[in-house]
NUBA-623675 format. One record per residue (C-alpha): chain; x, y, z. Coordinates in nm, 2 decimals, always signed. Layout:
<recs>
cadena; px; py; pz
A; X; Y; Z $
...
</recs>
This chain:
<recs>
cadena; px; py; pz
A; +22.15; +12.87; +15.36 $
A; +21.91; +12.64; +15.53 $
A; +21.86; +12.69; +15.92 $
A; +21.79; +12.36; +16.09 $
A; +21.69; +12.21; +16.41 $
A; +21.92; +11.98; +16.60 $
A; +21.71; +11.69; +16.49 $
A; +21.72; +11.78; +16.13 $
A; +22.10; +11.81; +16.14 $
A; +22.11; +11.48; +16.29 $
A; +21.93; +11.33; +16.00 $
A; +22.18; +11.50; +15.76 $
A; +22.46; +11.34; +15.94 $
A; +22.30; +11.00; +15.93 $
A; +22.22; +11.02; +15.56 $
A; +22.58; +11.12; +15.50 $
A; +22.71; +10.81; +15.69 $
A; +22.45; +10.55; +15.60 $
A; +22.37; +10.66; +15.23 $
A; +22.70; +10.82; +15.11 $
A; +22.94; +10.62; +15.32 $
A; +23.12; +10.90; +15.46 $
A; +23.28; +10.77; +15.79 $
A; +23.18; +10.95; +16.10 $
A; +23.54; +11.00; +16.17 $
A; +23.59; +11.19; +15.85 $
A; +23.30; +11.43; +15.96 $
A; +23.46; +11.46; +16.29 $
A; +23.79; +11.55; +16.13 $
A; +23.63; +11.81; +15.89 $
A; +23.46; +11.96; +16.19 $
A; +23.78; +11.99; +16.37 $
A; +23.95; +12.16; +16.08 $
A; +23.68; +12.42; +16.06 $
A; +23.71; +12.49; +16.43 $
A; +24.09; +12.53; +16.41 $
A; +24.06; +12.74; +16.10 $
A; +23.82; +12.96; +16.27 $
A; +24.06; +13.00; +16.58 $
A; +24.34; +13.10; +16.34 $
A; +24.12; +13.37; +16.19 $
A; +23.95; +13.52; +16.50 $
A; +24.22; +13.48; +16.75 $
A; +24.57; +13.49; +16.56 $
A; +24.76; +13.59; +16.89 $
A; +24.65; +13.28; +17.07 $
A; +24.93; +13.01; +17.12 $
A; +24.82; +12.81; +17.42 $
A; +24.48; +12.64; +17.43 $
A; +24.28; +12.44; +17.66 $
A; +24.01; +12.21; +17.53 $
A; +23.73; +12.10; +17.77 $
A; +23.56; +11.79; +17.63 $
A; +23.23; +11.63; +17.73 $
A; +23.17; +11.24; +17.72 $
A; +23.00; +11.23; +17.37 $
A; +23.07; +11.30; +17.00 $
A; +23.12; +11.69; +17.09 $
A; +23.39; +11.58; +17.32 $
A; +23.53; +11.38; +17.02 $
A; +23.53; +11.68; +16.82 $
A; +23.73; +11.85; +17.08 $
A; +23.98; +11.58; +17.09 $
A; +24.01; +11.60; +16.71 $
A; +24.06; +11.98; +16.75 $
A; +24.34; +11.92; +17.02 $
A; +24.53; +11.69; +16.76 $
A; +24.49; +11.95; +16.47 $
A; +24.61; +12.24; +16.70 $
A; +24.90; +12.04; +16.81 $
A; +24.99; +11.98; +16.45 $
A; +24.99; +12.35; +16.39 $
A; +25.22; +12.42; +16.67 $
A; +24.98; +12.53; +16.95 $
A; +25.05; +12.45; +17.31 $
A; +24.75; +12.22; +17.38 $
A; +24.59; +12.07; +17.70 $
A; +24.29; +11.87; +17.73 $
A; +24.03; +11.83; +18.01 $
A; +23.79; +11.55; +17.97 $
A; +23.48; +11.55; +18.21 $
A; +23.39; +11.21; +18.33 $
A; +23.56; +10.89; +18.47 $
A; +23.48; +10.66; +18.18 $
A; +23.67; +10.60; +17.87 $
A; +23.50; +10.74; +17.56 $
A; +23.35; +10.50; +17.32 $
A; +23.28; +10.51; +16.93 $
A; +23.45; +10.78; +16.72 $
A; +23.51; +10.99; +17.03 $
A; +23.70; +10.68; +17.19 $
A; +23.90; +10.65; +16.88 $
A; +24.00; +11.02; +16.90 $
A; +24.08; +10.98; +17.27 $
A; +24.31; +10.68; +17.20 $
A; +24.50; +10.88; +16.92 $
A; +24.55; +11.18; +17.15 $
A; +24.70; +10.93; +17.41 $
A; +24.92; +10.78; +17.14 $
A; +25.05; +11.12; +17.06 $
A; +25.12; +11.21; +17.41 $
A; +24.88; +11.51; +17.44 $
A; +24.83; +11.61; +17.80 $
A; +24.49; +11.50; +17.92 $
A; +24.34; +11.57; +18.27 $
A; +24.02; +11.39; +18.38 $
A; +23.77; +11.60; +18.57 $
A; +23.56; +11.34; +18.77 $
A; +23.43; +11.55; +19.04 $
A; +23.40; +11.90; +19.18 $
A; +23.69; +11.85; +19.39 $
A; +23.89; +11.87; +19.06 $
A; +23.74; +12.20; +18.94 $
A; +24.01; +12.41; +19.10 $
A; +24.32; +12.25; +18.96 $
A; +24.14; +12.21; +18.61 $
A; +24.04; +12.59; +18.61 $
A; +24.39; +12.69; +18.72 $
A; +24.53; +12.50; +18.41 $
A; +24.27; +12.66; +18.19 $
A; +24.35; +13.01; +18.31 $
A; +24.71; +12.98; +18.20 $
A; +24.59; +12.92; +17.84 $
A; +24.52; +13.21; +17.59 $
A; +24.21; +13.06; +17.47 $
A; +23.94; +12.81; +17.58 $
A; +23.74; +12.55; +17.36 $
A; +23.41; +12.44; +17.48 $
A; +23.35; +12.09; +17.35 $
A; +23.13; +11.97; +17.63 $
A; +22.79; +11.93; +17.45 $
A; +22.66; +12.00; +17.10 $
A; +22.32; +12.10; +16.95 $
A; +22.14; +11.79; +17.05 $
A; +22.12; +11.84; +17.42 $
A; +21.76; +11.82; +17.55 $
A; +21.78; +11.89; +17.93 $
A; +21.94; +12.15; +18.16 $
A; +22.30; +12.09; +18.28 $
A; +22.33; +11.98; +18.65 $
A; +22.58; +11.90; +18.91 $
A; +22.96; +11.90; +18.79 $
A; +22.85; +12.02; +18.44 $
A; +22.67; +12.31; +18.55 $
A; +22.93; +12.41; +18.80 $
A; +23.19; +12.38; +18.53 $
A; +23.00; +12.61; +18.29 $
A; +22.96; +12.86; +18.56 $
A; +23.33; +12.87; +18.63 $
A; +23.42; +12.89; +18.25 $
A; +23.21; +13.19; +18.22 $
A; +23.42; +13.36; +18.50 $
A; +23.75; +13.31; +18.32 $
A; +23.90; +13.61; +18.13 $
A; +24.01; +13.42; +17.83 $
A; +23.79; +13.40; +17.53 $
A; +23.59; +13.10; +17.47 $
A; +23.53; +12.92; +17.13 $
A; +23.23; +12.68; +17.15 $
A; +23.22; +12.38; +16.93 $
A; +22.88; +12.36; +16.73 $
A; +22.69; +12.53; +17.01 $
A; +22.76; +12.69; +17.35 $
A; +22.71; +12.40; +17.60 $
A; +22.38; +12.40; +17.79 $
A; +22.17; +12.53; +17.48 $
A; +21.95; +12.33; +17.26 $
A; +22.00; +12.36; +16.89 $
A; +21.64; +12.36; +16.83 $
A; +21.53; +12.62; +17.07 $
A; +21.56; +13.00; +17.10 $
A; +21.53; +12.96; +17.48 $
A; +21.82; +12.84; +17.69 $
A; +21.77; +12.52; +17.87 $
A; +21.94; +12.64; +18.19 $
A; +22.31; +12.72; +18.28 $
A; +22.52; +12.76; +17.96 $
A; +22.84; +12.87; +17.82 $
A; +22.87; +13.24; +17.71 $
A; +23.10; +13.21; +17.40 $
A; +23.29; +13.47; +17.22 $
A; +23.29; +13.25; +16.89 $
A; +23.08; +12.96; +16.80 $
A; +23.18; +12.72; +16.50 $
A; +22.89; +12.52; +16.39 $
A; +22.89; +12.28; +16.11 $
A; +22.69; +12.26; +15.77 $
A; +22.42; +12.50; +15.87 $
A; +22.32; +12.73; +16.15 $
A; +22.07; +12.60; +16.39 $
A; +21.77; +12.79; +16.55 $
A; +21.96; +12.87; +16.87 $
A; +22.24; +13.02; +16.68 $
A; +22.02; +13.30; +16.54 $
A; +21.73; +13.36; +16.77 $
A; +21.76; +13.54; +17.10 $
A; +21.78; +13.49; +17.39 $
A; +21.98; +13.18; +17.31 $
A; +22.17; +13.35; +17.04 $
A; +22.30; +13.61; +17.28 $
A; +22.53; +13.34; +17.41 $
A; +22.68; +13.26; +17.08 $
A; +22.91; +13.54; +17.01 $
A; +23.04; +13.55; +16.65 $
A; +22.90; +13.26; +16.44 $
A; +23.11; +13.07; +16.19 $
A; +22.95; +12.80; +15.98 $
A; +23.21; +12.55; +15.87 $
A; +23.20; +12.30; +15.60 $
A; +23.16; +11.92; +15.67 $
A; +23.20; +11.80; +15.33 $
A; +22.84; +11.70; +15.31 $
A; +22.67; +11.75; +14.97 $
A; +22.42; +12.05; +14.98 $
A; +22.14; +11.81; +14.85 $
A; +22.13; +11.65; +15.18 $
A; +22.06; +11.98; +15.36 $
A; +21.78; +12.04; +15.10 $
A; +21.61; +11.72; +15.21 $
A; +21.62; +11.80; +15.58 $
A; +21.28; +11.91; +15.75 $
A; +21.21; +12.27; +15.81 $
A; +21.12; +12.60; +15.64 $
A; +21.39; +12.83; +15.76 $
A; +21.66; +12.97; +15.56 $
A; +21.91; +13.26; +15.60 $
A; +21.94; +13.51; +15.32 $
A; +22.28; +13.52; +15.16 $
A; +22.44; +13.79; +14.92 $
A; +22.51; +13.52; +14.65 $
A; +22.14; +13.42; +14.64 $
A; +22.01; +13.79; +14.62 $
A; +22.27; +13.92; +14.36 $
A; +22.11; +13.70; +14.12 $
A; +21.81; +13.92; +14.13 $
A; +22.00; +14.23; +14.03 $
A; +22.02; +14.20; +13.65 $
A; +22.19; +14.48; +13.44 $
A; +21.97; +14.72; +13.28 $
A; +21.90; +14.67; +12.91 $
A; +22.05; +14.96; +12.71 $
A; +21.74; +15.02; +12.53 $
A; +21.53; +15.04; +12.87 $
A; +21.33; +15.36; +12.95 $
A; +21.13; +15.48; +13.24 $
A; +20.82; +15.28; +13.13 $
A; +21.05; +14.96; +13.14 $
A; +21.09; +14.98; +13.50 $
A; +20.73; +15.01; +13.63 $
A; +20.51; +15.29; +13.78 $
A; +20.46; +15.26; +14.15 $
A; +20.17; +15.43; +14.33 $
A; +20.23; +15.52; +14.69 $
A; +19.92; +15.61; +14.91 $
A; +20.04; +15.76; +15.24 $
A; +20.05; +16.06; +15.46 $
A; +19.82; +16.27; +15.66 $
A; +19.83; +16.60; +15.86 $
A; +20.13; +16.58; +16.07 $
A; +20.25; +16.27; +15.90 $
A; +20.36; +16.39; +15.56 $
A; +20.71; +16.27; +15.63 $
A; +20.59; +15.90; +15.61 $
A; +20.47; +15.96; +15.25 $
A; +20.78; +16.14; +15.15 $
A; +21.00; +15.86; +15.28 $
A; +20.81; +15.59; +15.12 $
A; +20.79; +15.78; +14.80 $
A; +21.16; +15.85; +14.80 $
A; +21.24; +15.49; +14.88 $
A; +21.04; +15.36; +14.58 $
A; +21.24; +15.61; +14.36 $
A; +21.58; +15.47; +14.50 $
A; +21.46; +15.11; +14.43 $
A; +21.50; +15.18; +14.06 $
A; +21.12; +15.24; +13.97 $
A; +21.07; +15.42; +13.64 $
A; +20.79; +15.63; +13.77 $
A; +20.64; +15.70; +14.10 $
A; +20.32; +15.88; +14.19 $
A; +20.23; +15.96; +14.54 $
A; +19.87; +16.01; +14.63 $
A; +19.81; +16.21; +14.96 $
A; +19.52; +16.40; +15.13 $
A; +19.49; +16.73; +14.97 $
A; +19.61; +16.91; +15.31 $
A; +19.95; +16.76; +15.27 $
A; +19.98; +16.78; +14.89 $
A; +20.19; +17.10; +14.90 $
A; +20.46; +16.94; +15.11 $
A; +20.51; +16.65; +14.86 $
A; +20.49; +16.88; +14.56 $
A; +20.77; +17.09; +14.71 $
A; +20.99; +16.79; +14.85 $
A; +20.97; +16.51; +14.61 $
A; +21.08; +16.66; +14.27 $
A; +21.11; +16.31; +14.10 $
A; +20.75; +16.19; +14.17 $
A; +20.41; +16.30; +14.05 $
A; +20.13; +16.36; +14.30 $
A; +19.75; +16.30; +14.34 $
A; +19.54; +16.50; +14.59 $
A; +19.29; +16.31; +14.77 $
A; +18.95; +16.46; +14.90 $
A; +18.91; +16.46; +15.26 $
A; +18.65; +16.46; +15.53 $
A; +18.64; +16.46; +15.91 $
A; +19.02; +16.45; +15.92 $
A; +19.05; +16.15; +15.68 $
A; +19.03; +16.03; +15.33 $
A; +18.68; +16.09; +15.19 $
A; +18.47; +15.82; +15.03 $
A; +18.52; +16.01; +14.70 $
A; +18.89; +15.92; +14.71 $
A; +18.81; +15.54; +14.67 $
A; +18.72; +15.55; +14.29 $
A; +19.01; +15.79; +14.23 $
A; +19.25; +15.54; +14.40 $
A; +19.11; +15.24; +14.22 $
A; +19.16; +15.41; +13.89 $
A; +19.52; +15.52; +13.97 $
A; +19.59; +15.16; +14.10 $
A; +19.47; +15.01; +13.76 $
A; +19.71; +15.22; +13.58 $
A; +20.02; +15.13; +13.80 $
A; +20.21; +14.82; +13.85 $
A; +20.20; +14.83; +14.23 $
A; +20.05; +15.01; +14.52 $
A; +20.22; +15.09; +14.85 $
A; +19.94; +15.17; +15.11 $
A; +19.93; +15.28; +15.45 $
A; +20.23; +15.48; +15.59 $
A; +20.11; +15.79; +15.79 $
A; +19.75; +15.77; +15.66 $
A; +19.59; +15.78; +16.01 $
A; +19.30; +15.59; +16.16 $
A; +19.00; +15.81; +16.10 $
A; +18.69; +15.61; +16.03 $
A; +18.66; +15.73; +15.68 $
A; +19.03; +15.65; +15.62 $
A; +18.99; +15.28; +15.74 $
A; +18.70; +15.24; +15.52 $
A; +18.88; +15.36; +15.23 $
A; +19.18; +15.14; +15.30 $
A; +18.96; +14.83; +15.32 $
A; +18.78; +14.91; +15.00 $
A; +19.10; +14.98; +14.80 $
A; +19.26; +14.66; +14.94 $
A; +18.97; +14.43; +14.88 $
A; +18.86; +14.59; +14.53 $
A; +19.18; +14.64; +14.36 $
A; +19.36; +14.36; +14.19 $
A; +19.70; +14.54; +14.16 $
A; +20.00; +14.41; +14.36 $
A; +19.99; +14.58; +14.71 $
A; +20.23; +14.64; +14.98 $
A; +20.03; +14.71; +15.30 $
A; +20.21; +14.87; +15.60 $
A; +20.15; +15.08; +15.92 $
A; +19.78; +15.23; +15.91 $
A; +19.70; +14.99; +15.62 $
A; +19.77; +14.71; +15.85 $
A; +19.59; +14.86; +16.14 $
A; +19.28; +14.87; +15.93 $
A; +19.26; +14.50; +15.93 $
A; +19.33; +14.45; +16.30 $
A; +19.14; +14.13; +16.39 $
A; +19.03; +14.09; +16.03 $
A; +19.33; +13.91; +15.87 $
A; +19.13; +13.63; +15.72 $
A; +18.96; +13.88; +15.50 $
A; +19.27; +13.92; +15.31 $
A; +19.30; +13.57; +15.18 $
A; +19.01; +13.65; +14.93 $
A; +19.20; +13.94; +14.78 $
A; +19.25; +13.88; +14.41 $
A; +19.59; +14.04; +14.36 $
A; +19.93; +13.97; +14.52 $
A; +19.99; +14.13; +14.87 $
A; +20.27; +14.20; +15.09 $
A; +20.24; +14.27; +15.46 $
A; +20.50; +14.46; +15.64 $
A; +20.41; +14.45; +16.02 $
A; +20.64; +14.51; +16.33 $
A; +20.55; +14.27; +16.62 $
A; +20.26; +14.48; +16.77 $
A; +20.10; +14.53; +16.44 $
A; +20.13; +14.16; +16.36 $
A; +19.99; +14.10; +16.71 $
A; +19.68; +14.32; +16.63 $
A; +19.63; +14.13; +16.29 $
A; +19.63; +13.79; +16.47 $
A; +19.45; +13.93; +16.78 $
A; +19.73; +13.85; +17.02 $
A; +19.96; +14.06; +17.24 $
A; +20.31; +14.16; +17.13 $
A; +20.48; +13.93; +17.37 $
A; +20.32; +13.62; +17.23 $
A; +20.43; +13.72; +16.89 $
A; +20.79; +13.78; +17.01 $
A; +20.79; +13.43; +17.20 $
A; +20.77; +13.25; +16.86 $
A; +20.82; +13.48; +16.57 $
A; +20.84; +13.21; +16.31 $
A; +20.53; +13.05; +16.43 $
A; +20.35; +13.39; +16.41 $
A; +20.47; +13.45; +16.05 $
A; +20.36; +13.10; +15.95 $
A; +20.03; +13.15; +16.09 $
A; +19.98; +13.51; +15.92 $
A; +20.10; +13.37; +15.58 $
A; +19.85; +13.08; +15.60 $
A; +19.55; +13.30; +15.71 $
A; +19.62; +13.58; +15.47 $
A; +19.77; +13.42; +15.17 $
A; +20.02; +13.70; +15.15 $
A; +20.40; +13.74; +15.17 $
A; +20.46; +13.86; +15.54 $
A; +20.76; +14.07; +15.64 $
A; +20.79; +14.07; +16.02 $
A; +21.02; +14.36; +16.10 $
A; +21.28; +14.37; +16.37 $
A; +21.62; +14.22; +16.46 $
A; +21.67; +13.96; +16.22 $
A; +21.34; +14.04; +16.02 $
A; +21.15; +13.74; +15.89 $
A; +21.00; +13.72; +15.54 $
A; +20.75; +13.45; +15.51 $
A; +20.56; +13.31; +15.21 $
A; +20.43; +12.98; +15.08 $
A; +20.78; +12.86; +15.02 $
A; +20.89; +12.91; +15.39 $
A; +21.07; +13.18; +15.60 $
A; +21.37; +13.37; +15.51 $
A; +21.58; +13.53; +15.80 $
A; +21.75; +13.86; +15.71 $
A; +22.10; +13.91; +15.85 $
A; +22.15; +14.28; +15.78 $
A; +22.05; +14.57; +15.99 $
A; +22.14; +14.72; +16.34 $
A; +21.97; +14.88; +16.64 $
A; +22.04; +15.23; +16.50 $
A; +21.75; +15.16; +16.26 $
A; +21.49; +15.16; +16.56 $
A; +21.39; +15.51; +16.47 $
A; +21.08; +15.67; +16.31 $
A; +21.05; +15.64; +15.93 $
A; +21.27; +15.34; +15.85 $
A; +20.95; +15.13; +15.81 $
A; +20.81; +15.36; +15.56 $
A; +21.15; +15.35; +15.36 $
A; +21.11; +14.96; +15.36 $
A; +20.77; +14.98; +15.23 $
A; +20.85; +15.21; +14.93 $
A; +21.16; +14.99; +14.87 $
A; +20.96; +14.67; +14.83 $
A; +20.68; +14.83; +14.64 $
A; +20.93; +14.98; +14.38 $
A; +21.10; +14.64; +14.34 $
A; +20.75; +14.49; +14.27 $
A; +20.69; +14.73; +14.02 $
A; +20.99; +14.65; +13.83 $
A; +20.85; +14.30; +13.77 $
A; +21.00; +14.10; +14.07 $
A; +20.77; +13.85; +14.24 $
A; +20.64; +13.97; +14.58 $
A; +20.85; +13.72; +14.78 $
A; +21.16; +13.81; +14.59 $
A; +21.10; +14.17; +14.61 $
A; +21.04; +14.14; +14.99 $
A; +21.36; +13.95; +15.05 $
A; +21.57; +14.17; +14.84 $
A; +21.42; +14.49; +14.99 $
A; +21.46; +14.38; +15.34 $
A; +21.82; +14.29; +15.29 $
A; +21.92; +14.61; +15.10 $
A; +21.73; +14.81; +15.36 $
A; +21.93; +14.65; +15.65 $
A; +22.25; +14.68; +15.44 $
A; +22.18; +15.05; +15.38 $
A; +22.14; +15.09; +15.77 $
A; +22.46; +14.91; +15.82 $
A; +22.64; +15.13; +15.57 $
A; +22.49; +15.43; +15.76 $
A; +22.61; +15.30; +16.09 $
A; +22.96; +15.24; +15.96 $
A; +22.98; +15.60; +15.85 $
A; +22.83; +15.78; +16.15 $
A; +22.75; +15.53; +16.42 $
A; +22.41; +15.39; +16.53 $
A; +22.31; +15.66; +16.78 $
A; +22.22; +15.94; +16.54 $
A; +22.11; +15.72; +16.25 $
A; +21.78; +15.85; +16.08 $
A; +21.55; +15.72; +15.81 $
A; +21.69; +15.97; +15.56 $
A; +22.02; +15.83; +15.62 $
A; +21.90; +15.49; +15.48 $
A; +21.77; +15.66; +15.17 $
A; +22.11; +15.82; +15.11 $
A; +22.28; +15.46; +15.14 $
A; +22.03; +15.26; +14.93 $
A; +22.23; +15.33; +14.61 $
A; +22.56; +15.23; +14.78 $
A; +22.38; +14.90; +14.93 $
A; +22.26; +14.80; +14.57 $
A; +22.61; +14.85; +14.45 $
A; +22.77; +14.65; +14.74 $
A; +22.53; +14.37; +14.67 $
A; +22.62; +14.35; +14.31 $
A; +22.98; +14.33; +14.41 $
A; +23.07; +14.67; +14.26 $
</recs>
């Protein structure tokens, strides 16, 4: 599903009207039906509804919603802000509501706020149809005061297209804005619907169908899309009856150090859970006994050590091992000893095997991101915001202020698929940026990133393209976290809980 700016969505609407001949009133009617259906689904007990309408097409949507609600037996009252009659399609909707005899109150100045809000307070539900996604300046005067008063009511608020006061093209609120419980948008989500802090005002999000062909959305500018089950399910093909362990790839995990053997274990077990046919874990010799005892399904390689890190002698051993495997996961828990950093850099630059680089593997290239573009094999980077900041030589706050922009830059400079972990993880590649909707705050705990690294690597080892493996791995990883949170809550969730739910997450995605 595409994620658009307000300007891109306006282009889609215009193409639908001008090129396909779909009347604007038909689009308005379809939008209204989507909102009313959402109200019925989310608020089945509501019987009386106040619709607060602005002077433009969003207000026209609100008037069409009032008509649809009236036709379904709801008690409806309408508040129109402004003294002038509406024009265009919105004016047509206003005239129809008048002919039907729906109660309409005009709010012309702040003196009318008290009676208007008293009427609204008598309803079960409020509908915000003041302004849509195209707003470009902060609300002022009467509109700002009205929004403030709406946010003080006890009744739930349903926003039409976007909570009024936000811009669909920005993750930053313009100023005063409605705090909605449900937002019903049309055709495609917009940037403000998904990215905080603007998204914090959206509540639940429903994307309603406008009846516009998908090919028009595909034409729209932008590189963002939202991952969907139906898309990812196609990547989960049934296993062939004659398949064997060699059919599903051999994954090499290079990870761990003294005190961080758990990182190696989690990444290894995740690669196994991904469906990899074979998994070998290469660890420093001092943590080899832990992996031998704890991961019964994997094979091991002990790496020579010096000065608390991997010795130079380990590099030829790792390069030989990489040549015999389909993919390498490199970095979790390796540490940052000088010898380890040098070993990581040599393996990354000299090996041609597909590679997933995480944690200390990423830190070895802090400020050196551009060196990765010359690498001959496929590469996936899995940083959290601080790690991406170190790669790009920026602070974490700068990365968080424009996560899509940071991912685009990292993809361009490294030539890699880039997974920026966090709430709504982003997966960037040459084809654009995918937004992952799965996952929850309980996953903010040590080791979950190691699980993701092993999961993505195992999927690549089975023959999937790096970007596809990253998207599938991130989605399943988050879904496993959601299943764990459903079972036991978010507070005590651990990385091991994700490992336990990966099989169920794959089955859920398959529709089993």
